N, C-alpha and C positions, 0 to 999 in steps of 0.2 A: 404837464408832463411831456417830454419830447422823447419819442422813441424812434431810433432810425435802423435800417439795414442797407447793406450794400452787397450786391452778388456780384462776383468776379469769375471770369471764365478765360482761361488762356491769357491771363494776366491784363484782361480788360474789364472795365466796369460795364456790366451787362444791364444793371438795374440798380436804382437806389430810391427809397421811399423814406419819408419822414411822416409820422403820425403824432398828433398833438391832442391826445385826450384831456379832458378836464376833470379835476377831482376837486370838490367842494368839501372841505371839513366841516363837521358839525361842531357845535358848542358842546363841550363836555367838562366834567370837574376834574379837580386835581387828583381827587381820590380815584376816579376812573382811570385817568392817565397812569398813575402810580400802579395801579393794579394790572394795567395793559403792559407797562414795562416790565413788570416782574414776571408775567406769563410768556411774553412773546420775546423771541431771539431776534431784538430789533437791529443788532449789529450785523446780522447776517444778511440783511435785504438793503437794497438801496431805497433810501427814504424811510427806513425804519418800519415798514409795513407790508402785510401781506394781504391783498384783498381777498385771496382764497382762504384766508384764514380769519382770526379775530381781528386783523386789521380792517376789514370791511366796516367795523363798527365806529371807526374813527370819521366816517364820511357820511354826509347828508345827500350828496348827489354825485354821480358819476355819468360823464357824457363821453362816449367814444368807444374805440374797439376794446374789449376785454383783454385779448392777447397782447396788444400794445402796451397795456398798464402792467401786465406781469412781465414785460420784457421784451417781446419780440412781435413785430407786425405779421404775425403767422400767416393769415389769410392772404396778405399781398405776397408774402415770399413763396408760398404754395403756388399762386397762380403765375407767377414769373417762372418759376421752377418747372411747372407743367408746359408752359409755353416754350421752353427750351428742352422738353424730352426727359427732364430729371425727376419727375414725380409721378405718381399713378394718375391716369387720366379719368 
């Protein structure tokens, strides 16, 4: 999974970051998948899963930043915002 953020101030890029968490899916049955697809709104999320919901059950192993997996390398963004005086210190 690749997740990126670019921060721009006054028309100039002040920071860019890319995180690459790794998600390993587990083996599961067709019945499990069919049940998952009927319970989750898979078309509302990139990749068709929400690790903060039932989608976590699709995976055997996750390596990397949680916030990057759900869509934004939040800790890195907050660090750079603080360094530019745009977030609480």
